[in-house]
RODO-2510 file (C-alpha; in nm, 4 decimals, decimal comma):
residues 468
     n   res          X          Y          Z
     1     m    12,2846    13,4158     8,7947
     2     k    12,3960    13,6126     9,0842
     3     n    12,2360    13,7573     9,3975
     4     f    12,0420    13,3976     9,3962
     5     l    11,9596    13,2085     9,6447
     6     c    12,2952    13,0787     9,8954
     7     l    12,1976    12,7562     9,9190
     8     v    11,8784    12,5233     9,9604
     9     f    12,0246    12,1970    10,0009
    10     l    11,7747    11,8945    10,1159
    11     l    11,9319    11,5609    10,2504
    12     a    11,9074    11,2836     9,9975
    13     v    11,9081    10,9336    10,2278
    14     w    11,5976    10,8489    10,4192
    15     f    11,4764    10,6139    10,6289
    16     p    11,1719    10,4699    10,7709
    17     c    11,1243    10,3917    11,1567
    18     t    10,8657    10,2827    11,3926
    19     a    10,7276    10,5739    11,6232
    20     y    10,6567    10,5942    12,0040
    21     s    10,3429    10,6689    12,1105
    22     g    10,1623    10,8879    12,4360
    23     s    10,4532    10,8808    12,6990
    24     a    10,8195    10,9392    12,6665
    25     q    11,1123    10,7439    12,5175
    26     c    11,4363    10,8576    12,6539
    27     a    11,7383    10,8244    12,4072
    28     k    12,0769    10,7101    12,5797
    29     y    12,2711    10,9497    12,3819
    30     q    12,1560    11,2970    12,1585
    31     v    12,3226    11,5807    12,0013
    32     r    12,2388    11,9229    11,8191
    33     l    12,4877    12,0145    11,5235
    34     e    12,4899    12,3394    11,3682
    35     g    12,6912    12,5236    11,1399
    36     k    12,7199    12,8321    10,9191
    37     s    12,8799    12,9533    10,5944
    38     s    12,9013    13,2434    10,3943
    39     v    12,9626    13,2453    10,0487
    40     v    12,8000    13,5279     9,9086
    41     p    12,8839    13,8188    10,1034
    42     g    12,5914    13,9001    10,3112
    43     c    12,4228    13,6153    10,2798
    44     t    12,4384    13,2923    10,5235
    45     y    12,3358    12,9501    10,5193
    46     t    12,2979    12,7782    10,8174
    47     e    12,1902    12,4060    10,8924
    48     i    12,0661    12,2593    11,2407
    49     l    12,0518    11,8624    11,3200
    50     e    11,8709    11,7122    11,5482
    51     m    11,9266    11,3059    11,6324
    52     r    11,9562    11,0922    11,8817
    53     k    12,0884    10,7090    11,9378
    54     v    11,8488    10,4662    11,8669
    55     g    12,0739    10,1579    11,8063
    56     e    12,1587     9,9079    12,0735
    57     a    12,5558     9,9150    12,0280
    58     s    12,7504     9,9987    12,2979
    59     g    12,9026    10,3711    12,3100
    60     y    12,8480    10,6263    12,0094
    61     e    12,8167    10,3107    11,7708
    62     g    12,5376    10,2057    11,6508
    63     r    12,2224    10,3673    11,4448
    64     w    12,1573    10,6931    11,5185
    65     q    11,7738    10,8934    11,4024
    66     v    11,7599    11,2196    11,2743
    67     d    11,4245    11,3822    11,4527
    68     r    11,4757    11,7659    11,2709
    69     f    11,6424    11,9411    10,9864
    70     i    11,6579    12,2852    10,9628
    71     q    11,8121    12,5482    10,7099
    72     i    11,7877    12,9158    10,7279
    73     n    11,9165    13,1728    10,4545
    74     t    11,9883    13,4864    10,5323
    75     y    12,0183    13,7509    10,2450
    76     f    12,1020    14,1135    10,2476
    77     w    11,7648    14,1950    10,1398
    78     q    11,3934    14,1694    10,2093
    79     i    11,2035    13,8751    10,0515
    80     n    10,9008    14,0636     9,8991
    81     p    10,6405    13,8916     9,8412
    82     p    10,6656    13,6484    10,1906
    83     l    10,6906    13,3024    10,0780
    84     a    10,5115    12,9562    10,2397
    85     s    10,5009    12,6474    10,1514
    86     t    10,5084    12,2713    10,2285
    87     s    10,5952    11,9870    10,0368
    88     r    10,6782    11,5628    10,1354
    89     v    11,0074    11,4945     9,9748
    90     d    10,9987    11,1502     9,8418
    91     f    11,2915    10,9620     9,7877
    92     g    11,0883    10,6296     9,6728
    93     n    11,1533    10,3032     9,8443
    94     g    10,8690    10,4657    10,0949
    95     q    11,1396    10,7383    10,2163
    96     w    10,9753    11,0697    10,2526
    97     m    10,9915    11,3852    10,4860
    98     d    10,7578    11,6786    10,5318
    99     c    10,9020    11,9990    10,4828
   100     s    10,7887    12,3733    10,5615
   101     a    10,9695    12,6551    10,3943
   102     h    10,8522    13,0095    10,4823
   103     t    11,0252    13,3674    10,4915
   104     a    11,0403    13,6382    10,7526
   105     g    11,1898    13,9494    10,6414
   106     n    11,5452    13,8406    10,4557
   107     v    11,5379    13,5145    10,5918
   108     f    11,4176    13,1836    10,4357
   109     t    11,4232    12,8928    10,6547
   110     n    11,3143    12,5508    10,5526
   111     e    11,1910    12,2891    10,8340
   112     c    11,2322    11,9408    10,8094
   113     s    11,0547    11,6467    11,0207
   114     g    10,7672    11,3652    11,0483
   115     g    11,0598    11,1738    10,7626
   116     q    11,3153    10,9248    10,9002
   117     l    11,6602    10,9642    10,8349
   118     f    11,9384    10,7559    11,0093
   119     f    12,2684    10,7686    11,0293
   120     d    12,5336    10,4762    11,1199
   121     v    12,8196    10,5522    11,3638
   122     n    13,0883    10,2842    11,2653
   123     r    13,4254    10,2831    11,4359
   124     s    13,3323    10,6799    11,4774
   125     r    13,1992    10,7819    11,1437
   126     i    12,8893    10,9072    11,0722
   127     g    12,7438    10,8029    10,7206
   128     w    12,5723    10,4873    10,6196
   129     n    12,7016    10,1129    10,6320
   130     t    12,5042     9,9918    10,3013
   131     t    12,6956    10,2975    10,0878
   132     g    12,9459    10,3316    10,2592
   133     v    12,9685    10,7037    10,2514
   134     w    13,1303    10,8668    10,5381
   135     i    13,0596    11,2104    10,6003
   136     g    13,1226    11,3028    10,9474
   137     t    13,2984    11,1581    11,2355
   138     i    13,2636    11,1626    11,6365
   139     q    13,6219    11,2588    11,8254
   140     g    13,5708    11,2383    12,2221
   141     n    13,1987    11,3601    12,2574
   142     t    13,2039    11,6007    11,9867
   143     a    13,0005    11,4947    11,6942
   144     s    13,1030    11,6452    11,3409
   145     l    12,9512    11,6428    10,9696
   146     r    12,9221    11,7808    10,6452
   147     f    12,6685    11,6562    10,3900
   148     d    12,8739    11,7552    10,0978
   149     s    13,2439    11,8604    10,1031
   150     s    13,2562    11,9454     9,7096
   151     n    13,0091    12,2431     9,7686
   152     p    13,1378    12,5651     9,9293
   153     a    12,8228    12,6492    10,0678
   154     s    12,8123    12,3227    10,2476
   155     p    12,8824    12,4137    10,6215
   156     t    13,0408    12,2063    10,8971
   157     i    12,7938    12,1182    11,1508
   158     v    12,9239    12,0546    11,5142
   159     g    12,7411    11,9439    11,8380
   160     q    12,8195    11,8000    12,1703
   161     i    12,6665    11,4585    12,2615
   162     q    12,4738    11,4312    12,5695
   163     q    12,3219    11,1666    12,7796
   164     p    11,9658    11,2868    12,8657
   165     a    11,8394    11,2163    13,2051
   166     k    11,5624    10,9863    13,2445
   167     r    11,2157    11,2142    13,2390
   168     n    10,8026    11,2178    13,2796
   169     l    10,6795    11,3303    12,9768
   170     t    10,3555    11,2760    12,7921
   171     l    10,1678    11,4150    12,5078
   172     d     9,8665    11,4080    12,3866
   173     i     9,6667    11,5150    12,0467
   174     i     9,3182    11,6497    12,1556
   175     l     9,0651    11,5977    11,8539
   176     q     8,6907    11,7421    11,8877
   177     k     8,6171    11,5477    11,5574
   178     d     8,8080    11,2904    11,3300
   179     r     8,5948    11,3798    10,9740
   180     f     8,6726    11,7169    10,8046
   181     v     8,5154    11,8176    10,4796
   182     f     8,6280    12,0812    10,1936
   183     d     8,3304    12,3297    10,1663
   184     g     8,1893    12,4306     9,8474
   185     n     8,3773    12,7223     9,7389
   186     t     8,5762    12,7362     9,4325
   187     p     8,8438    12,6668     9,5467
   188     g     8,7397    12,4502     9,8110
   189     v     8,9012    12,4815    10,1523
   190     l     8,9325    12,2315    10,4588
   191     e     9,0446    12,3406    10,8172
   192     m     9,1600    12,1386    11,1259
   193     e     9,2439    12,2728    11,4492
   194     l     9,4613    12,0829    11,6142
   195     e     9,5726    12,0874    11,9812
   196     a     9,8587    11,8634    12,1783
   197     k     9,8353    11,8348    12,5535
   198     v    10,2217    11,8119    12,7149
   199     s    10,2715    11,7224    13,0595
   200     p    10,4648    11,8973    13,2554
   201     p    10,2771    12,2019    13,0361
   202     q    10,5991    12,4060    13,0236
   203     h    10,6969    12,2454    12,6940
   204     q    10,3638    12,2579    12,5366
   205     n    10,5232    12,5312    12,2802
   206     q    10,7743    12,2568    12,2063
   207     v    10,5403    12,0133    12,0255
   208     q    10,6283    11,9286    11,6750
   209     w    10,3480    11,8172    11,4259
   210     t    10,3627    11,6022    11,1255
   211     i    10,0716    11,7416    10,9105
   212     p     9,9880    11,4645    10,6224
   213     v    10,0055    11,6437    10,2340
   214     i     9,7236    11,6087    10,0133
   215     d     9,8647    11,6055     9,6648
   216     g     9,7075    11,8685     9,4304
   217     s     9,5945    12,0357     9,7163
   218     t     9,7671    12,3473     9,8624
   219     r     9,8319    12,2969    10,2282
   220     l     9,9255    12,5743    10,4504
   221     l    10,0230    12,5711    10,8489
   222     d    10,0006    12,8521    11,0908
   223     p    10,2627    12,8700    11,2340
   224     p    10,4098    12,7851    10,9338
   225     s    10,7088    12,6244    11,1306
   226     a    10,4100    12,3362    11,2485
   227     t    10,5310    12,3747    11,6428
   228     g    10,3455    12,4964    11,9343
   229     g    10,0713    12,3000    12,1578
   230     k     9,7992    12,4434    11,8974
   231     i     9,8173    12,4390    11,4788
   232     k     9,5708    12,5527    11,2185
   233     v     9,5879    12,3905    10,8977
   234     t     9,4311    12,4911    10,5716
   235     y     9,4296    12,3070    10,2232
   236     k     9,3254    12,4951     9,9342
   237     g     9,2043    12,3039     9,6150
   238     l     9,0261    11,9872     9,6230
   239     p     9,2958    11,7104     9,4942
   240     d     9,2912    11,5693     9,1223
   241     d     9,2993    11,2436     9,2366
   242     n     8,9995    11,0378     9,4184
   243     g     9,2480    10,8729     9,6365
   244     e     9,3749    11,1579     9,8288
   245     f     9,0537    11,1584    10,0134
   246     g     9,0224    10,9436    10,3360
   247     p     9,2525    10,8345    10,6602
   248     k     9,5197    11,0664    10,7062
   249     t     9,7640    11,0498    10,9822
   250     i     9,8127    11,3496    11,1939
   251     k    10,1624    11,2628    11,4277
   252     a    10,2830    11,5202    11,6938
   253     t    10,6205    11,4862    11,8617
   254     v    10,7704    11,6497    12,1791
   255     n    11,1482    11,6380    12,2424
   256     v    11,2993    11,7544    12,5712
   257     d    11,6794    11,7067    12,6371
   258     g    11,6658    11,3913    12,4465
   259     c    11,3434    11,2598    12,5732
   260     r    11,0532    11,2244    12,3234
   261     a    10,7235    11,1293    12,3341
   262     e    10,4415    11,0853    12,0204
   263     d    10,1210    11,0817    11,9600
   264     s     9,9491    11,0225    11,6455
   265     k     9,5582    11,0193    11,5583
   266     q     9,3855    10,9247    11,2014
   267     v     9,1539    11,1754    11,0383
   268     k     8,8879    11,1300    10,7611
   269     v     8,9244    11,3712    10,4436
   270     f     8,5768    11,4017    10,3044
   271     y     8,4345    11,6553     9,9546
   272     p     8,1413    11,7905     9,9227
   273     r     7,9416    11,5335     9,7043
   274     d     7,7032    11,7592     9,5230
   275     a     7,9374    12,1086     9,4851
   276     k     8,0969    12,1251     9,1665
   277     n     8,4658    12,2888     9,2814
   278     n     8,6542    11,9638     9,1685
   279     p     8,9508    12,0416     8,9228
   280     d     8,7225    12,0036     8,6516
   281     g     8,4706    12,2292     8,7597
   282     q     8,2023    12,1439     8,5292
   283     y     8,0241    11,8279     8,7275
   284     p     7,9198    11,7261     9,0329
   285     n     8,2086    11,6037     9,2916
   286     w     8,0787    11,2557     9,2937
   287     f     8,0643    11,2106     8,9347
   288     y     8,4089    11,3481     8,8688
   289     y     8,5875    11,1344     9,1636
   290     w     8,3521    10,8187     9,1156
   291     k     8,4506    10,8063     8,7968
   292     q     8,8291    10,7099     8,8553
   293     t     8,7304    10,4147     9,0617
   294     p     8,6063    10,0327     9,0348
   295     a     8,2820    10,1235     9,0375
   296     a     8,2961    10,2910     8,6842
   297     k     8,4958     9,9326     8,5619
   298     p     8,1804     9,6982     8,5101
   299     r     8,3551     9,3720     8,5388
   300     g     8,6962     9,5669     8,5555
   301     q     8,6507     9,6648     8,1656
   302     l     8,7412    10,0158     8,0364
   303     v     8,4056    10,2200     7,9712
   304     n     8,3670    10,5629     7,8385
   305     i     8,1407    10,7303     8,1491
   306     e     7,9692    11,0741     8,0906
   307     y     7,7161    11,2975     8,2459
   308     g     7,3900    11,2818     8,1352
   309     g     7,2541    11,5361     8,3962
   310     s     6,8727    11,5759     8,3684
   311     t     6,8372    11,6498     7,9915
   312     y     7,0253    11,3777     7,8043
   313     n     6,7618    11,1855     7,6409
   314     e     6,5934    10,9124     7,9041
   315     c     6,7579    11,1189     8,1613
   316     v     6,5212    11,3750     8,1606
   317     n     6,2398    11,0915     8,3430
   318     p     6,3877    11,1454     8,7098
   319     k     6,3432    10,7947     8,7897
   320     v     6,5936    10,6889     8,5391
   321     p     6,9494    10,6864     8,6687
   322     a     7,1609    10,6190     8,3435
   323     q     7,1275    10,5008     7,9968
   324     y     7,3314    10,3253     7,6997
   325     t     7,2500    10,4857     7,3563
   326     p     7,3603    10,2795     7,0725
   327     g     7,5688    10,5519     6,8292
   328     a     7,6834    10,7532     7,1358
   329     g     8,0126    10,6623     7,1550
   330     h     8,2144    10,3311     7,1651
   331     a     8,1253    10,1798     7,5139
   332     t     7,9888    10,4765     7,6382
   333     i     7,7387    10,5324     7,9027
   334     h     7,5342    10,8465     8,0504
   335     v     7,5105    10,8957     8,3682
   336     c     7,1735    11,0789     8,4844
   337     d     7,1590    11,3701     8,7685
   338     l     7,1497    11,0974     9,0701
   339     s     7,0807    11,3802     9,3296
   340     r     6,7077    11,3944     9,1504
   341     l     6,6935    11,0008     9,2997
   342     g     6,6862    11,1955     9,6644
   343     q     6,9878    11,2686     9,9419
   344     d     7,1342    10,9170     9,9338
   345     f     7,0778    10,8554     9,5583
   346     q     6,8239    10,6237     9,6707
   347     n     6,6944    10,3407     9,3626
   348     r     6,4931    10,0725     9,3728
   349     f     6,5191     9,7878     9,1738
   350     p     6,4086     9,3969     9,1040
   351     v     6,6631     9,1628     9,2032
   352     l     6,6352     8,8713     8,9310
   353     s     6,8090     8,5910     8,8211
   354     l     6,8663     8,3906     8,5435
   355     q     6,7598     8,0239     8,7368
   356     s     6,4646     7,9860     8,9293
   357     p     6,3262     8,1299     9,1348
   358     y     6,3621     8,4133     8,9051
   359     h     6,2651     8,6944     9,1436
   360     l     6,4477     8,7179     9,4292
   361     g     6,2711     9,0312     9,5822
   362     w     6,3728     9,3917     9,5968
   363     e     6,6597     9,5961     9,6863
   364     t     6,7378     9,9828     9,7205
   365     s     7,0756    10,0900     9,6755
   366     r     7,2516    10,4330     9,7733
   367     h     7,5229    10,6515     9,7163
   368     i     7,7822    10,5114     9,5271
   369     d     7,6308    10,1820     9,4450
   370     t     7,3447    10,3373     9,2641
   371     f     7,6532    10,4467     9,0759
   372     a     7,8127    10,1233     9,0435
   373     k     7,4929     9,9375     8,9829
   374     c     7,3394    10,1674     8,6905
   375     v     7,6498    10,1369     8,5150
   376     i     7,7060     9,7600     8,5090
   377     h     7,3810     9,7843     8,3662
   378     e     7,3737     9,9678     8,0911
   379     y     7,7228     9,7998     8,0408
   380     t     7,5152     9,5277     7,9577
   381     h     7,2773     9,6559     7,7506
   382     w     7,5955     9,7650     7,5328
   383     l     7,7509     9,4010     7,5383
   384     c     7,4505     9,2828     7,4106
   385     y     7,4584     9,5961     7,1106
   386     h     7,8277     9,5146     7,0655
   387     n     7,8123     9,1606     7,0245
   388     f     7,4710     9,1177     6,8405
   389     r     7,3740     9,4361     6,6620
   390     y     7,6508     9,6324     6,5910
   391     g     7,7357     9,6795     6,2091
   392     k     7,4083     9,4977     6,1271
   393     t     7,1052     9,6626     5,8968
   394     p     6,7492     9,7282     6,0843
   395     q     6,6407     9,3963     5,8512
   396     a     6,8900     9,1789     5,9489
   397     i     6,8415     9,2261     6,3524
   398     a     6,4659     9,2083     6,3060
   399     a     6,5109     8,8332     6,0979
   400     a     6,7570     8,7507     6,4223
   401     d     6,5110     8,8538     6,7076
   402     t     6,1986     8,7442     6,6310
   403     d     6,0442     8,7991     6,9801
   404     l     6,2002     9,1472     6,9353
   405     d     6,3293     9,1445     7,3025
   406     g     6,6852     9,2862     7,2042
   407     l     6,8633     8,9247     7,2046
   408     p     6,9045     8,7363     6,8755
   409     d     6,7240     8,4047     6,8769
   410     t     7,0134     8,1935     6,8441
   411     a     7,1988     8,3588     7,1533
   412     e     6,8843     8,3157     7,4235
   413     s     6,9202     8,0010     7,5529
   414     q     7,2650     8,0455     7,6918
   415     y     7,0540     8,2429     7,8920
   416     h     6,7558     8,0093     8,0018
   417     f     6,5251     8,2444     7,7786
   418     d     6,2430     8,1383     7,5401
   419     p     6,3351     8,3000     7,1731
   420     q     5,9515     8,2893     7,1229
   421     l     5,9059     8,5017     7,3959
   422     f     5,9583     8,8809     7,4345
   423     q     6,0030     8,8337     7,8131
   424     t     6,0714     8,5002     7,9049
   425     h     6,0145     8,4879     8,3361
   426     m     5,6950     8,6359     8,5322
   427     s     5,5484     8,8443     8,1994
   428     a     5,2355     8,8416     8,4400
   429     h     5,3725     8,9622     8,7282
   430     g     5,2286     9,3142     8,8498
   431     e     5,5513     9,5186     8,8956
   432     l     5,7860     9,2816     8,6862
   433     k     5,5650     9,2547     8,3787
   434     n     5,6537     9,5847     8,2170
   435     i     6,0619     9,5066     8,2804
   436     g     6,0679     9,5464     7,8859
   437     g     6,1738     9,2367     7,7411
   438     d     6,4780     8,9597     7,8131
   439     e     6,7921     9,1882     7,7553
   440     e     6,6340     9,4391     7,9809
   441     w     6,5954     9,1182     8,2230
   442     l     6,9537     9,0464     8,1705
   443     a     7,1011     9,4227     8,2676
   444     y     6,8556     9,3946     8,5660
   445     a     7,0394     8,9964     8,6864
   446     s     7,3895     9,1946     8,5876
   447     m     7,2961     9,4087     8,8964
   448     s     7,3619     9,1408     9,1757
   449     e     7,7604     9,1229     9,0506
   450     v     7,7810     9,4660     9,2857
   451     p     7,6692     9,3232     9,6550
   452     a     7,5901     9,6511     9,8430
   453     g     7,8576     9,8253    10,0149
   454     k     8,1322     9,6973     9,7311
   455     y     8,2604    10,0125     9,7108
   456     n     8,1889    10,1797     9,9643
   457     k     8,6013    10,2128    10,0344
   458     y     8,6088    10,4403     9,7801
   459     d     8,3138    10,7016     9,8679
   460     w     8,4824    11,0148    10,0139
   461     g     8,1384    11,2008     9,9773
   462     k     7,9143    11,4261    10,1973
   463     p     7,7227    11,2458    10,2460
   464     g     7,8026    10,9250    10,1132
   465     s     7,8573    10,5926    10,1973
   466     q     8,1155    10,6682    10,4784
   467     w     7,9351    11,0154    10,5899
   468     p     7,6097    10,9247    10,7377
***
């Protein structure tokens, strides 16, 4: 296909490293390599690579860290419409790099930073000791390398190794807040405006940002190069995966003549709990995301969670949080519209036991706890149906359960229930007398398997367990 891209060439070997923070660390040696090729007339491809020595070996020998890798494609035609994209290049084993691509006129630029690439210099050869692959050399104080000698579009990049002078250099990220939430629009949008302070201030425009990717959400950077003292980050569209919310690390780096200062800050990303701008868009965000969490897997078991809203069967009762209905589907639990319980999804219920003392007081669950507790409650009803009533005629069920409490007489002793009593415990208690039989007591008792706060770390809704 003629007149296609000259070359978009991404490095394929990456390694992690430890970041500095705050004040400057000055490299013993640094180099900036640059080279250009032109295979198609009127079209050029340029590579720029900046790296510094971090190993302890003498001279130029040892390990070098790549701080930036830039690819520039220049065409003889205008690129329309303008393009902008960002991605995390993941090569497995924890090896990654954030890359930002953008166009301006007839120039396509791809800038990678944030991930870490190391070269080994061994006997003046540049490459990797572990693989025995050598792609460059150092002669005198001149470094040169070529990533793909078999590709005519891959240029030889060359630079003079420098020994930077020590300097005072500091960088601090200034955060006005550390929690950010997508708005309720469709698609949902989250914006962060970030600032880094550099001393001396004349190096402010040299700050390089590393901004986290949220898989399933489009990330836009302003400026696209992710450089400068200030940057605006926009994410468009809520991700598919609940695990993409929560803690994210933002990093800023400034590199001046081989001296490098870094700072990183952690922020947390939330979704609007009651909106319906998740990728499915049919039900509230809390329901879409909580279904993905262990809170929706009672005793670790896979069950089918359906949204009952405010109209499904018992969900018409505003005080009913969930329901199991025989015949609605295998292991299917309907969760009602929990927003009807109030801003915090509050649900007050008795704490019941199968052993004395049978009533341990009252508890109020909130947020994802309410979801998890009502799921295990209804799961217990499903177990009773599946184990004791499934496939049996009404006559057989009635014959086996003479006190009509939902449990067969022969099974009640294992739960310390009386097979001759509809409600074995506290049937004369003012509030507890209306529990609804021994099966219902068993379902309430199962709710104690979900202690308060057990699933808070999975709740990234606003409001929610982690957003007061």
